[in-house]
N, C-alpha and C positions, 0 to 999 in steps of 0.2 A: 620494299613494296608494300609494307603494312599500311602506309598512308594511302595507297590506291584502293585497297579493300575498304578502308574506312570511309574514303570519298564515295566509293560505289554504293555502299549500304546506306549512307546518309543522304545522298543527293540523287543518284541515278536510279537505284533500285525502287525507291517509292514512285518514281515517274513511270517506270516500266510496268509496275503493278497497277498503277492507276490507269495506264493506257488500255488494260484489258477491261472489257465491258462484261460484267458478271450479271447473269440472270438466274433466277430460280426456275423451277419446273414450268414448262410451257405446254399447254393443251391447245392444239389448233383444231377448231371445229368449224370455222368459217374463214372465208377469204381474207377478211380484215385482220385475222389473228396472226397472219404471216408477218405483220409489221412488228410484232413482239420479238420474233426471231431475228429480224433485220437489225435490231439494236443490241445484239449480243455477239460476243466472241467466245464466251465460255458459259455453258449451261450447268449450274450446279443443281442437278436434279435430272428429270427425264424430259423427253420430247415425245408427245404423242400426237400423231396427225390421223384423224379418223373421220369418216363421213363428210369429207370436204368435196364439194363440187365446184371446179374452177370455171370461170367464164371462158367462152370459146375464143375470145380475142386477147387472152392473157399473154404476156411476154415473160421471158425467163428473168429479166431484170426486176420484175415486180415480185418474184418469188425468191430471188437470190438473197442468201444470208452469209454472214462471215463467221459463222459457228465453226470452231476448230475442235472443241472438246465437249463431250457430254459425260457427266460423271456417273449417271445411272443407266438408263436404257433408251433406245430409239424404236418406236413402234409406228408403223404405217399400215392402216387398216381401212379397207373399203373406200379408197379414194379412186373412184372409177375414171375420173378425167385426168389423172396423173399419169404421164408417160415416162418420166425418168426422175430419179432423186437428185441428179446432177444439177438441175435447175434450182434446188433448194439448198443442197449441201455441197457446194463445189470445193470447199476448203476443209471439211470435217476430216480429222486425222486420227482421233482417238475416242473410243467408247470405253469408259473405265468399268462399267458394270458394278458399281459399289452397292447399289440397291436394285434388285432385279424385278422385272415384271412377273407376277405370279410366283415369285421366289425362284425363278429359273432362267428367264430370258433376258438377254441384253440387246438383241436385235430381232425384231419381228417385222416381217413383211408378208401380209396375209390378206388373201381375197381382194386383190386390186385388179379389177377386170381388164383394164387397158394398159397396164404397166408394162413397158417394153424392155427396160433395163434397170439395173440398180443405180449404176452411175456414181458410186461413192469413190470418185477417182483418186482422192487423196488419202483414203483410209489406210492406216498402217497397223492398227492394233485394236482387237476387242479383248480387253484384258481379262474379263471374267464373264461367266454366264453362257448359256446355250444360244444358238442361232436357229431361228425357225423361218424358213422361206417357203411358203406353201400356198397352193391353190391360187396362183397367178397365171391364167391360162395363156397370156401373151408374153410372158416374161422369158427373155433369152439372156445369154451371158451369165448363167448361174454356175454351170459346170466349168466355165473358163476362169474361175477365180481360185487362186491358191489359198483355200480356207485355212490350211495349216499354218501358213505364215501369219495369218491374222489372229490366231489364237495366242493368248497369253499363257495358257497352260493346257497343252494339248491333251494330257491324260485326264483332265477334269472337265473339259468342255466338249460338247457334241454339237453337231450341226445337222439339221434335217432339211433336205432339199427335195420336196415332193410336189407332184401335180402342177408343175409349171410346164411351159412349152417344151416339147421334145427337143433335145439338142440337135437331132438330125434335121429339124426344120428351122434351125437358127443359123445365122452367119457365123464365120470363124474369125478368130482374131487376125488382125493384119496391121501392118505399119510399124515402124520403128522410130523411136525418139532417143536422142542423145541426152544423157544426164550423168555428170561426173560423180554425183552424190549417191545415186541409187542405181542398182542393176535392173534396168528396164528393157533390156534388149531381148525379151522373151515373148514370142508370139503365141505361146500356149496359154498365157494368163492375161486377161484383159477384162475391162469393165464394159467396153463397147468397141466399135470398130475403130475408134480414134484414140481411146485412152488405155495404154498398157498398165497392168497393175504394177505399182511401184513396191519394190521389196527391198528393204535395207540389206546390203550385202556386207558380210564380215570381211575383214582383211584377208582371211584364208580359212579353209576347212581342213586342208591336208596337214599332217605332222602336228595336230592338236591332240591333247590328252582326251581319253574317253570321257572324262567329267565335263568336258566342254560341250559334248553333244553336237547339235546343229547350230549352236550359237557361234561356233568358230573361235578363233584366238587371234591375238595380235602378233606382230612380228617377234615379240619377246617370248611368245608362248603363253601369255596370260589369257584365260578364257574371257570371252566377251560376256557382258552382263545383261541379262534379260530385262533388268530394271530400266535400261535405257532403250527407247524404241528406235531412235534414229542414229545410233552409233554403236561402237564396240565397248567403250569405257563409259562408267558412270560419271566420270569427271567431265565437266564442261559439256554436259549432254543437253541438247536443245528441246528434248521431249521425254519426260520421265513417265514410266508406266504407273508408278504409284505416287511417290511424293518427291518434290524437289526441295533441296536445302542448300542455298548458296551456290548454285550451279552444279550440285552433286545429286545424284539420284539415290534415294534411300527407300527402305520399305516401311519405316515407321517414323513418327516424329517423337524422338526421345528428348524429354526435357525441352520441348519446343511447342509452339502453338500452331495448331492446324488451321490453314487459311483456305477456304473454298474447296476443302477436301482434296487438295492437290499440292499444297505448298507447306513447308515448315519454316516458321519465322520466329524470332525472339520476341520477348515481351516489348523491348524498346521499338523494334520494327513495327509491331502491331499498333503501338501508340502513335508512331510517326505517320501511319496511314490513316489516323483518326478513327481507329476501330477500338473495340473493347476486348481485352483478353479475359477469358474465362478460365479460372483454375479448375473448375469442374469439367473434366473432359479435355482440357487444354485446347480450347478453340479460340479463334479470333474472329469476332462477330461484329456486325454493324449495329445491332440492337440487342437488348436483353431478352432472353427467352420468356415465354408466357408466365412461368412460375417465379420470375425474378423481376425486381424493380430497379430503376436507375437511381444511384445515390451519388451525390457529388461531395468530394472531400474538400478540405480547406483551399486547395489549389484550383478547384473547379474541374478536376478530373473525374470523369464518369466511371463509376464502378457498378457491377451487378450484384445485387444482394438477394438471396433466396427469400421469396415472399411466402413463407410457410406459416401464414397467419390467418386465422379465421376458422370457420367450421367447414371442413372438407367432406363432402357427401359422395361416396364412391358408389355408383350404380352400374356403370359399364366400364370397359377398358379405357375409353377416352378420358374418363374422370381422373385417371391416374397420371395424366400428364403434369398436372399441377403439383404433384407430390414427388416428382423425380428429384433426386439429390437432396431431399429434405433430411436433416438430422434431428432438429428439434421442431416439432409441430407446436407453434404458439397458438393453440386453440384446441378444437376437438375433432375427432375422426369418427365418421359414421360409415359403416359398410352395410349396404343393402343392395345386394346384387339381384337385378331384375330379369336378366336374360340367362335362362338355365342352358341355352344352347352355345353360349360364348365361353371359350376356354380361357378363362381369366386367372386361374390360380397361378400359373407361372408368371403372368404379368404382375400379380400382386407381389410375388417374391422379388421380382426385379425392381419394382418402384419403391417398395417399402423396406428394402433390405438395410438401408442406412439409418432408419428412424430409431432414435435412442430414448426420446422423451416426448410425451404428450402432456401438455400443460393443463388441458381441460379434461374431458372424458373420452372413453372409447366405447362405441355403441355398435354392436353387431346384431342385426335383425333380419329375418326373412331371407336368409342366404342358404338355400338348400345345397348349393355347390360345395360349400366349405365342409371339409372333414376335420380340420384343425385350424388353429391360429398361428401355426409355426412359420407362416410367411413373415411375421414380425420377429425375425431372428435376433435382432440386436436391441429390442425394445427393453429398457431398463426400469423406467419410471412412468407412472401415471400420476401427475400432480394432483389432479382433482380441484383446480382452481375454479372450474365451472363444473357443476353437477346436474345430473338429471333428477328432476323432482326434488332438488336441493338435498340429495342423499347419496346418489349412485354415480361412482366414477367408472365402473365397468358394468355395462348393461348388455346382456346376451340373452335374446329371446327369440324363440321360434326359428331354430336352425335344425332342420330335420336330421341331417347326416353328421352333425358336429359330434366328434368323439374325444377330441383332445384340445387342450388349451395352448399352453406355451411350449416352445421347444424343450427337449430333454435337458435336464440339469440347469434350467434357467427359471428364476423366480422374479416376477415383476413387482416392484414395490408400489403400493398405492398410498400416497402420502395423506390424502384427505378423501373421505367419503367411503362408501361400502360397495358391495357387489350385488348384482341382481341377475339370477339365472332362472329362467322358466321356459317351458315348452321346448326343451332340447332332449328328445326321447332317447338319443343314443349317447348322451353324456352322463357318465356315472357321477353320482353325488359325492362318492368318496374322493374323487379327483378335485371336486370343487371345494370341499371342507379342507383339503390340503393347502388351499390358497389363503386360508384364514391368517396365516403367519405373515403374509405380505401386507395386510392392512396395518396402518400406522395409527390411525385415529379411531378405529372401531375395534373393540376387544373381542366381540363374539358375533357370529352370524346366526340369524334366526331362520326358522322354516319359512317365514314370509320372504326372506331374501333368496333363499335356495330351496326350492320345492323338491322334496323327496318323491313326490308323486308324478310330476310332469317332466322331471329330468331322469333319464336312465331307465324309463319303464320298458324300453325295447332293447336293452343291452344287459348282458351279464357282467356283474360288477363285484368289486370287493374280493373277499376270500374265495368266492366261487371261481375266480380266474386263476388257473393253475399254470405251471410251466410245462411245456411239451418239448421233448427232445427230438429234433429232426436232423438227420445227417444224410448226406448223399452217399448211397451205397455203391453206385456204379454210374459211369457216364460214358457216352460216346459222342460222336460228332453232332448229333441232332437231338439227343434225348438224355435225360438224367433220371435215375431211379432214387427217389427219396424215401427213407425209411424212418418212421417214428417209433418211439419206445412202446413197450407192451402196456395195455391199459388193464387196471384191476377188473376183477370179475364184476363188482358192483358197478363200475363206470360203464362196462360194456352194456348194461341194461339200458342206458339212456343214450348210448352212442349211436349216431346215425351214420357218420362218416367223417371225412376230413376235407378241408378246403386248402389248396396250396397256392400261394401268391409268389409271383417271380417277375423280374424285369431286368433289362440290360443295365449293367452297372460298370461303366468304364473305371470308376474309382470306388474304393471301399469306404464310401462315406454316406451310404443310403440309410434313411430312417423310415419307419413304418408309414409316415404321413407325407413323404416326398411325392409330389406329382399326383396327389389324390384329389379327385373331383367327384362330388357326391352325385351328380347327374350325368354320369358318363365321362368320356375322354380320360379315363383313369390310366395312368402310366403303368400300374400294376396289372398284370394279367393274372387270371385265376383259373385254376383247374379244380373241378369237384369230383371227389372220389366217394361214392356212396357204398356203404358196407363197412365191415369190420377189418378188412385187409389193411395192415399197417404199411404196406409198400404201394407206391404209386409212381408211374412213369409219366414225366412231363415231356411231351414230344414237340416236334416242329420248332425246335430251337436252332439258332444260327451257329454254324461251326466256328470254332476258334473265338469264342466270345465269353466274356465274364458275365455272370448272372448273380443277382441277389435273390434270396428266397426266404420265406418263412411259412410255417404251416399253422393251421388252426382246426380245432375240433368242431364238428357239427353235432350238437346234442339235442335230444328231446328235453324240453324244459317245461316245468309246471310251476305252480305258485310256491310249492314247498321245497323244490329240489332243483337248483340251477347250478350247473357246473360247466366251465368251459376252460380250454387251455390253449395257449399261444407258445410258439417257439421263438427263439431269438432270430434276428437277421443274420444269415450266413451267406457264403459265397462259393461259387464253383465256376470252373472253366470247362467249356466244351472242347472236344478234341478237334484238331484240324482234319480236313477232308480234301477230296479232289476239288479243284476250282471249276467254276463254269467256263464256258468258252470265252476266248478273247472277244471283246464286245464288237469290235469293228475293225476292218482293214481298209486303208486308204492308200493309194499309190499314185505316183506321177513319174513320168518319163521325159526328161529333157535331152537325153542322149540316146542314141540308137542302140547302145549296148548296155544300158543301165536303167534300173527302176529304183526309185526311193519309196520304201513302204513305211507307213506309220500304222500303229494299232493302238487300241485303247485296252487297258487292263480288264480282266474279268469283272463283271458286275458283282459277282460273289466270289471273292478270292478264297474264302474258306481257310485262310492260313497265310503264312508268309511266302509270297511268290519269290522263289529263289532263281529260276531260270525260265527263259523262253527258248523254244526250239523252232527254228524256221527251215522249211524245206521248199523247194521250187523245182519244177520240171516243165518242159515244153508241153503245150496242149494244142492239139489240132481240133478245130471246131467241127462238131458233127453237122450232119445235114440240117437238123432242126435248128441248131445254133447259128448256122449261117444266115438264116432268114431273119435273125433278131438283131436288134441294135444294142451293141455292147459299149457302154461309156467306159472311160479309162479305169474305173474301179467298179467292181460289182461283186458283193459277197454272194457265194453260190447258195448258201442257206441262211437267210437273214430273218427267218421267222422269229428267232429268239431276240433279235436286236431291236424290234419295234414294239414288242409287248412290254407291258408293265406288270411285273409279277406281283402277286398279293402280299408277298413278304416285304415289299417296299413301302406299303402303306404304313404310316406311323401307328404305333400301338394305341388303340382307343378301345378300351373295354367298356362294357355297359351299353345301353341303348343309344341310338343315334337319332338325329332329328327325323330321319325317314322311317323310323320304326313306328308302327301304329300305337305302341304303348309307351312312346318316349315321355309323354306328359303324365303318364300314370305309373311311374317307376316303382312306387310302393307296392303296387299289385303284383309286380314281377320279381320282387326282391326275394332271394332264396331264403333269407332268414325268416320270412313270414310264410311264404307259400309252399316252397319245396320241402322243408323239414316236416310239415304237417302231412303232406301227401305221402312222403316216404315212411313216416311213422305209422300211418294207418296200414301200409303194406307190411312193414316189419312186425307190427303188433299182431296181424292176422296170422302171420307165419308162426310166431312164438305161441300163439294160443292153440294152433293146430298141433304143435309138438308137445304141448303140456296138457292135453285133454284128459289123460289118464293119471295125471299127477295131482296130488293135493297141495295147494299153496298155503302153508301155514307159517307165518313169519314168527321167529323167536326174537324176543327182545334182547338186545345186547347190552351188557354193562358199559359203563363209561370206559374210555380208552385208558390203558395202563392199570386197570383194576381187575384183580382176579375174581372169578365167580365165587360167591359165598356158598356155604354149605347148604343153605336153604334152597339155592337154585340148582344144585347138582342133581338131586333126585328127579326133578322135572326133566332135565335134560337126559338123564339116564333112561327114564321111562319112555320119552318120545324116541330116543335113539334105539332102544331095544325093540321097538315096534317093527323095525325094518332090519333085515339081514343083508349086509352088503353096503355098497356105497350109494345106492339109489334111494336113500331115505328121504321121503317127502317132508319129514319134519325139519330138516336142515336146508332151508331155501336161501336164507340171508346169509351167504357164505362170508362176506367181509366182516359182519359183526362178530362171528365166531373167530375168524382169523385174528382179529385184533386181540382177543382174550386168551388164545391158545397158540402162542408163538412156539418156535422150537425150543427156546430156552425155558418155557413154562411147562412143557409137556413132561410128565414124570416117566422115567425109564424103569425097566424091570429091576435094576440094581438098587433103585432108591428105596428108602425106608417106607414100609406100608403106613397108610394114613392112620391105622389104629394105634400106632406107637406115639403119635403126636398128641400133646395135651389139648384137649378141646377147650374153647372159652368157657368161662364160668356160666352155668345155667343152661348148657347144651349137652345133649346125650351123644357119646361117641357112636359113629356108625359101625355096624357089624363088619367083620373082616371080609365076608363075601361081597358086601356092597362095595367096599373099597376096591377089590379086585375088579368088580364090574365096571367101576368108574374108570380105572385105568385102561381096561380093554376098550371101553367106549372112546376114550380120548385118542387112543392109538388108531382106532378105526377111523375117527374123524380126521385125524392128521393125514391118513392115507387118502381119505375122501377129498380133503382139501388140495392135496397135491395133484390128484387126478383132475379136479376141476380146473386148477391152474394149467395143467398140461393141455386140457381140453380147450381152455381159452387161448392159449398160445397157439395151438393148432389152428383154431379158427382165424386168428389174426395173421397167421402165415399161410393161409389157404392160397392155392395157386401160385406158390412161390416160384415155380419153374416158368410161369407165364410172363414174368417180368424180367427175364434175362435179356440184356441189351446186346444186339449184334455188334461185333467188332470185325474189322477187316482181317481177313486170313493172313497169316504170316508167310514169308517167302519160303519156298521149299529149299531144303539143304542141297539137294541135288539140282543143278541147272538143267533146264529143258526136260523137266519131269513129265511123264506121260499123264494123260487125263486120269486114268485109273489110280495112279500114284497120288496125284493132287486130291482126288476124292477120298482116298484111303487115309492120307496124312493130314487132310484138311489144310492144305496150303495152296499157294499160287506161285507160278513162275514169274520171274521179274520180267517186266515189259521192256523190250528193246526200243529205245528212243533214238531215232535218226534225225539228222539235221544240224544246223548251225546253232551251237549253244551260246546264248546271250545272257547277260545279267538281268535279274528280275527288275532292275531299275531302268533299263533301256527299253524304249518304245518306238525305235526306228531302226532301219537297216537299209544299206545300199546293196542291191543285187547287181553284180557286175559280170562282164564277159558274157553277155546275152546276145541273141540274134536280133537283128532289126525287124520291126513289124511282126513280132512273133508274140502270140499269147502264151502266158505262163500260169500254171496252176500253183498257187502259193498257199502253204498251210503254216499255221502258227499254233503252238501248243504252250500253255502255261503250267508250270510245275510247282508244287508245294513241298516244303521241307517237312520231314517227319511223317510222311504218309507213304504206305506201300503202294507202289504204282501210282504216285500222286500227281499224275499229269492229266490235264483236261482233254476233252475231245478236240480234234483239230478243227480250227476255224479256217475256211477256205475262201479264196477269191481268185478271180481271173483278171490279170493285168497284162497290158500290152505295151511293148516297147515302141518308141516313135521310130520314124523312118530317117534315113540319112539326109534326105532332102530337107526335112523339117529341122534337123539338127544343124545343118549348114545355114539354114535361114536364120535360126536363133543366134548363131555365132556371127552372123552378118557377113 
């Protein structure tokens, strides 16, 4: 049979593919735009119908299209003269949802005043994305659709059906149609009075393994595959959910070329269709992308070649399209970002990640958003074949927040030309002069090339940057206590506090400059701790999540003394916690003694969901409830289901466009404003504490040099003026500490100084003076230790206030009394009743129920490794159908 497959792919398959009429995205804004839809069978893109007013004498044939698939989304918005979508999409079978509207929705039907029904009578699957059908006041047959059958991934997709016509004022489903291919004999689910919802029926559900779920299995017990929409097996499937390859449904196109976002074909098949195979992304296209040009080989075959040639000027995100997939830029690259509100840093990383060589120059100017140039992760060479001012191959000017150049452990070779760095106030010149070795044609950089005045004047640079040790001392589910090392007494004089930076880190590959944006939208969150306390608690963290963090000192700086310290990037994991409630419960009843329930996982699982517990009991409606209309599913408390919690908002630190100071970020930067304000406050406190003390600084000898004998009498004289450790003469503690370490301090057993031979020309000190020196040094050593202990006490101040709360352990005795729990600080184990199900299962059949009876159903999610780690119960009222309806369904 090999010859048949060969014949099929050479002759028949190209004809079948060509019979499909492929269109790109279609936006219908006028009646004439419907003609675009009428010429399509497959829309590779989206269909948007909005603000269309149809003529009163329009017929359904004038709107009817043959569209069967939409790869992205379908949106119908404010089409007031539209009554049903059946007149437009009578054959629509699949919405793939590959690119979603607002990054969320695959089907939107919103604010259509006269829409009576949806009428998507052939729709079988909405593969991805949310569904939103709201604010259509005349719309019926919304609750009569089995949305769970339409969803490709029930645990990831949600549907919102609000503010449409009340089901109590709408007709009910009716009529039966015979179809051997689909199970359509259900009157509970319909699109209108005449069209029953078609639902693919698996061969069987009974006696299938638990891994099959609701997909069912074939007669041999093999699970049906969800990748096929119209059958059980992925072999010989007529409609694939993702990709189709030679009559088989697959999830990805491995070693194949993607055609129209729905088929996988070979290189030869792509050529036979008269199309062009792209090795970049493995796509089969009819024309080359914008950043590629058509090139014909000797046989006349068209190929696409990257057109990475010329001067590329990146101002906004759309300018990056021409640079996608570029490896060698045959020209120059200018980066001048003009829109500070645009989150472009991540787009720079995606578009320029493959660039290895720039033959011309690299110019980065007026881009306040950039904190580093690490988005050029693979750049190796700047050739300098074209230079700025016939001299510079790397030109970096006026980038206010730029702190770093190349990625760590990467040096970019500049073959010809020099570098020019000016007006980069946060870029230290020592980092720039380290680039001198990358120059191949210039031996030395001058001050004219790299200005020591306009670069780095707002940063602490060089040897003044020290290493800070930061460790996680304790952690719970939502907080972590970070502790830094003790600071020296002299450093405490200029220390204002610490800043702690942290971000979610699924992988341990974070650098200090990842996701940094100088004008807000920073992926790193920051906590500021003012004061000398070396412990700080970072709160509002997500449970069961890995974080990266580093710490930095906040210091008072002046012209003579600038010191700062950073810690290395480290990681920690928060502990698991109780999950939130199950997001939603949805149920249907096609049998009088059975309810099929579905539920969505908790929005915040806070750990690994190991089990679900399901309980149910009959519920008699109260007098108040009898007067209300109860749809087939109704969460009792759905206040948490419709709200969007703030924790779901992406991390964007820094000012936002709606902040009044967004365009004046420099005025609110803590490096400039906050330290000055805090220092005035701290200085006033220190002045008040030292009003009665005389501040007299003692000059310290160089490090590792012992004090000379000419210096000793002066120290003795000043030290003897005070009795005890409160000597005002010894103020600059660190200078003395450096010269009088423990190894240098003489002990009582050592030989007196009078026995040593003094240098020639000097008179030996009297014995009484030598003893006085020893006593003074001993007193100073005691004074130094007391100062160190005092400094440590200040840095450990309020140590008990940073203790993180942990869940109480289980009591050893079961059913312990309340007093015993309080005494032993423990809790009793919670008794969980109900049907235990696996944490991966999100449906269950409730059987042996009474007909036409309401049931109160509760579902709880439980997390591993947490004491009493089950969520609050989510509840819903669901009703079984009647025997009459069941008989009607069975025919």
